[in-house]
C-alpha positions as CSV (number, residue, x, y, z in Angstrom):
1,M,0.0,0.0,0.0
2,K,1.4,3.4,-1.0
3,E,1.1,6.4,1.2
4,A,2.8,9.8,1.0
5,P,1.3,12.4,3.3
6,S,3.5,15.4,3.6
7,E,4.5,17.1,6.9
8,S,2.7,20.3,5.9
9,S,-0.6,18.5,5.1
10,T,-3.8,18.7,7.2
11,A,-5.5,15.8,8.8
12,L,-8.1,15.9,6.0
13,S,-5.6,15.8,3.2
14,R,-3.6,13.1,4.9
15,N,-6.7,10.9,5.4
16,L,-7.9,11.4,1.8
17,R,-4.4,10.5,0.5
18,R,-4.4,7.4,2.6
19,L,-7.9,6.3,1.4
20,A,-7.0,7.1,-2.2
21,A,-3.5,5.6,-2.2
22,P,-3.1,2.9,-4.8
23,N,-2.0,-0.6,-3.8
24,W,1.1,-2.3,-4.9
25,V,-0.3,-5.4,-6.5
26,G,2.0,-8.4,-7.1
27,A,5.0,-6.6,-5.6
28,Q,8.0,-8.7,-4.5
29,V,8.5,-7.8,-0.8
30,T,11.7,-8.7,1.1
31,V,11.0,-9.1,4.8
32,R,13.8,-9.1,7.3
33,F,13.3,-9.9,11.0
34,Q,16.2,-10.7,13.4
35,D,18.4,-13.1,11.5
36,V,15.7,-14.3,9.0
37,T,14.9,-13.0,5.5
38,A,11.9,-14.0,3.4
39,L,10.5,-13.0,0.0
40,V,6.7,-12.7,-0.5
41,T,4.3,-11.3,-3.1
42,S,1.7,-8.7,-2.2
43,R,-2.0,-9.5,-2.8
44,D,-4.6,-7.5,-4.8
45,D,-5.2,-5.3,-1.7
46,G,-1.5,-4.5,-1.5
47,G,-1.1,-6.5,1.7
48,F,1.0,-9.5,2.3
49,E,1.5,-12.2,4.9
50,V,4.7,-13.9,5.9
51,N,5.4,-16.8,8.2
52,L,8.9,-16.8,9.5
53,M,10.8,-19.6,11.3
54,P,14.0,-19.0,13.3
55,P,17.2,-20.7,12.2
56,E,17.4,-24.4,13.1
57,G,18.1,-24.9,16.8
58,Q,17.4,-21.3,17.6
59,R,14.5,-19.2,18.9
60,F,13.4,-15.7,18.1
61,K,14.3,-13.2,20.8
62,V,11.3,-12.6,23.0
63,G,10.1,-9.0,23.2
64,A,10.0,-6.2,20.7
65,S,12.2,-6.2,17.7
66,E,12.1,-4.2,14.4
67,A,11.1,-5.9,11.2
68,Q,11.8,-4.4,7.8
69,A,9.8,-4.8,4.6
70,S,11.2,-3.4,1.3
71,V,10.3,-3.3,-2.3
72,E,12.4,-1.8,-5.1
73,G,12.7,1.9,-4.3
74,A,11.0,1.9,-0.9
75,S,11.1,0.3,2.5
76,T,9.4,0.6,5.9
77,T,9.8,-0.8,9.4
78,A,7.5,-2.1,12.0
79,R,7.7,-3.1,15.6
80,V,7.1,-6.9,16.1
81,E,6.4,-8.4,19.5
82,V,7.5,-12.0,20.0
83,M,5.3,-13.7,22.6
84,P,7.0,-15.6,25.4
85,E,5.8,-19.1,26.1
86,S,4.6,-17.8,29.5
87,T,2.0,-15.5,27.9
88,P,-1.1,-16.1,30.0
89,L,-3.8,-14.4,28.0
90,L,-4.8,-13.2,24.6
91,V,-6.8,-9.9,24.5
92,V,-8.8,-9.3,21.3
93,S,-10.0,-5.7,21.1
94,D,-12.1,-3.5,18.8
95,F,-10.9,0.0,18.1
96,D,-13.7,2.4,17.0
97,D,-15.8,3.5,20.0
98,T,-13.9,0.9,22.2
99,L,-10.5,2.7,22.4
100,A,-11.1,5.7,20.2
101,L,-14.3,7.9,20.1
102,T,-15.5,7.7,16.5
103,H,-19.3,7.9,17.1
104,V,-20.3,5.1,14.8
105,T,-23.9,5.4,15.7
106,K,-24.0,9.1,14.6
107,P,-23.2,9.3,10.8
108,A,-22.3,13.0,10.7
109,K,-19.9,12.7,13.6
110,L,-18.5,9.4,12.2
111,V,-17.6,11.1,8.9
112,Q,-16.1,14.0,10.8
113,S,-14.0,11.7,12.9
114,A,-12.9,9.6,9.9
115,L,-11.8,12.5,7.7
116,L,-10.9,15.4,10.1
117,K,-9.2,13.5,12.9
118,D,-5.8,11.9,13.1
119,S,-3.6,10.1,15.7
120,D,-2.9,13.5,17.3
121,S,-6.5,14.6,17.5
122,Q,-8.7,11.5,17.8
123,E,-10.4,11.4,21.2
124,V,-9.5,8.5,23.4
125,V,-12.0,6.5,25.6
126,Q,-10.8,7.5,29.0
127,G,-9.5,4.6,31.2
128,M,-9.1,2.0,28.5
129,A,-5.3,2.3,28.4
130,G,-5.2,1.8,32.2
131,F,-7.5,-1.1,32.0
132,Y,-5.4,-2.8,29.4
133,K,-2.2,-2.2,31.3
134,C,-3.7,-3.9,34.3
135,L,-4.8,-7.1,32.5
136,R,-2.3,-9.8,33.3
137,G,-1.7,-13.2,34.8
138,A,1.8,-14.2,35.9
139,S,3.0,-12.0,33.0
140,P,1.4,-9.4,30.7
141,P,-1.0,-10.7,28.0
142,S,-0.7,-10.3,24.2
143,F,-3.0,-7.9,22.4
144,A,-4.7,-8.1,19.0
145,L,-6.7,-5.2,17.7
146,V,-9.3,-6.3,15.1
147,S,-11.1,-3.4,13.7
148,G,-13.3,-2.2,10.8
149,S,-11.1,0.8,10.3
150,P,-9.5,0.8,6.8
151,I,-6.1,-0.7,6.4
152,Q,-5.0,2.6,5.0
153,Y,-5.3,4.0,8.5
154,L,-2.7,1.7,10.0
155,P,-0.2,4.5,10.7
156,R,-3.0,6.6,12.2
157,V,-4.1,3.7,14.5
158,R,-0.6,2.8,15.6
159,G,0.2,6.5,16.3
160,F,-3.0,6.7,18.4
161,L,-2.1,3.6,20.5
162,E,1.4,5.0,21.1
163,R,0.3,8.5,21.9
164,H,-2.2,7.4,24.5
165,E,0.2,4.9,26.1
166,F,-1.6,1.7,25.4
167,P,0.5,-1.4,26.0
168,A,3.2,-2.0,23.4
169,G,3.1,-4.9,21.1
170,F,-0.5,-4.7,19.7
171,G,-1.0,-6.9,16.6
172,V,-3.3,-4.7,14.4
173,Y,-5.7,-6.3,11.9
174,L,-7.7,-3.7,9.9
175,R,-10.2,-4.0,7.0
176,D,-9.4,-3.8,3.4
177,L,-12.0,-1.4,1.8
178,G,-13.8,-3.3,-0.9
179,P,-17.2,-4.6,-1.9
180,G,-16.7,-7.9,-0.1
181,S,-15.5,-6.4,3.2
182,L,-18.5,-4.6,4.6
183,S,-19.5,-7.4,6.9
184,G,-18.1,-10.7,8.3
185,Y,-14.5,-9.4,8.3
186,K,-13.8,-9.9,12.0
187,Q,-14.9,-13.5,12.6
188,P,-12.2,-15.1,10.3
189,I,-9.4,-13.1,11.8
190,I,-10.5,-13.8,15.4
191,R,-10.9,-17.5,14.6
192,R,-7.5,-17.7,13.1
193,L,-6.0,-16.0,16.2
194,L,-7.6,-18.4,18.5
195,M,-6.5,-21.4,16.5
196,Q,-3.0,-20.0,16.2
197,F,-2.6,-19.1,19.9
198,P,-4.2,-21.7,22.2
199,L,-4.6,-19.3,25.1
200,P,-7.4,-18.1,27.4
201,V,-9.1,-15.1,25.6
202,V,-10.7,-11.9,26.7
203,L,-12.8,-10.1,24.1
204,V,-13.4,-6.3,24.3
205,G,-15.7,-4.3,22.1
206,D,-18.6,-1.9,22.1
207,S,-22.4,-1.9,21.7
208,G,-22.5,0.5,18.7
209,E,-22.3,-2.2,16.0
210,K,-22.1,-6.0,16.0
211,D,-19.3,-6.8,18.6
212,P,-21.7,-8.4,21.1
213,E,-23.1,-10.8,18.4
214,I,-19.7,-11.5,16.9
215,Y,-18.2,-12.3,20.3
216,A,-21.1,-14.5,21.4
217,Q,-20.6,-16.5,18.2
218,I,-16.8,-16.8,18.9
219,R,-17.5,-17.9,22.5
220,E,-19.9,-20.6,21.2
221,E,-17.3,-21.8,18.6
222,F,-14.5,-22.0,21.2
223,P,-16.1,-23.4,24.3
224,G,-14.1,-22.7,27.5
225,R,-11.6,-20.4,25.8
226,V,-13.4,-17.1,26.3
227,K,-12.9,-16.0,29.9
228,A,-14.7,-12.7,29.7
229,I,-16.4,-10.4,27.2
230,Y,-16.4,-6.6,28.0
231,I,-18.7,-4.3,25.9
232,R,-18.4,-0.6,26.3
233,D,-21.9,1.1,26.2
234,A,-21.7,3.2,23.0
235,G,-25.4,3.3,22.3
236,R,-27.9,0.7,21.0
237,S,-27.7,-1.0,24.3
238,D,-31.4,-1.1,25.3
239,D,-31.9,-4.7,24.4
240,A,-30.3,-6.8,27.2
241,K,-30.6,-9.9,25.1
242,R,-27.6,-8.7,23.0
243,F,-25.3,-9.1,26.0
244,P,-25.7,-12.6,27.5
245,G,-23.0,-13.4,30.0
246,M,-21.1,-10.1,29.0
247,V,-20.1,-7.1,31.1
248,L,-21.7,-4.0,29.7
249,F,-19.9,-1.0,31.0
250,K,-19.8,2.8,30.7
251,D,-16.7,3.5,32.8
252,A,-13.5,1.5,32.1
253,K,-13.0,1.0,35.8
254,E,-16.2,-1.2,35.9
255,A,-14.5,-3.5,33.5
256,A,-11.2,-3.4,35.3
257,D,-12.8,-4.2,38.7
258,H,-14.7,-7.1,37.2
259,A,-11.5,-8.4,35.7
260,V,-9.8,-8.2,39.1
261,G,-12.6,-10.4,40.5
262,L,-11.9,-13.0,37.8
263,G,-8.2,-12.9,38.4
264,L,-7.6,-11.4,35.0
265,A,-6.3,-8.1,36.2
266,D,-3.9,-6.9,39.0
267,A,-5.8,-5.3,41.9
268,S,-2.9,-3.0,42.9
269,C,-2.5,-1.9,39.3
270,V,-6.2,-0.9,39.1
271,T,-6.1,0.9,42.4
272,S,-3.0,2.8,41.3
273,A,-4.3,3.6,37.8
274,W,-7.5,5.2,39.1
275,A,-5.9,6.9,42.1
276,R,-4.2,9.4,39.9
277,P,-5.6,11.7,37.2
278,P,-5.4,10.4,33.6
279,P,-2.3,11.6,31.7
280,A,-2.6,14.8,29.9
281,T,-2.8,14.6,26.1
282,P,0.7,15.3,24.7
283,P,0.9,18.6,22.8
284,V,1.0,18.6,19.1
285,S,4.2,20.2,17.6
286,A,3.4,22.8,15.0
287,G,4.3,21.6,11.5
288,K,5.0,18.0,12.8
289,P,1.7,16.1,12.3
290,A,1.5,12.5,13.4
291,P,1.8,9.9,10.7
């Protein structure tokens, strides 16, 4: 996927360029990670997937490392988090109206958020970063963000997570904009994650769209795996039948306290996180817009 927003551009122009950026179809992509190199071909949507194996008799270094993807004339880097074997939990999270306020139930505000906001101006759902930081067992969990935001907004989403101090190491799975991607895009990704990582799972979403129905379906397909489902009340929550066995919350501390009761979050972390005021939003440097 090609993207070239300039440093002097506005949020609107950057978003329009992202959405209109043409894809590199059939490009030969060289991927380098730690001591491994692989060559893959990009799909029709410009994306690619690569499975890497460490050299024989070795293991990838646990923790964050930088991966590089390059094609002729261009390259980019990304942070990759290698999960330790002791990872106790997989947290699968939505983004829009779960972590970032995008007002999906209000079309005019949704369009404004999609086009006029960026990682430096998108409003955060207060308390969610603290909630996620306190989720843990013997060690921190791994996080996967599965969202209907367009794949072209990947730099914007990653910038938002970093700016608001969400835990590092999110795997981000966004939607390719196309005629076949308007519905049913979340379930295959979540299924694959649960099959790939045989861990207990926590699902977090919001009530504005179909997260409750999707998560109920996943819970049924993977009996015993889903330890909790947390749904932020973002509207369309009058029908209690949508939330069987789920925690519907308005304040992130409600979810955090419930997770403590299940042994999914650290009580002292929750107490500390809500004993101090939320961190101030970092200032935006003039002429240095976020990616």
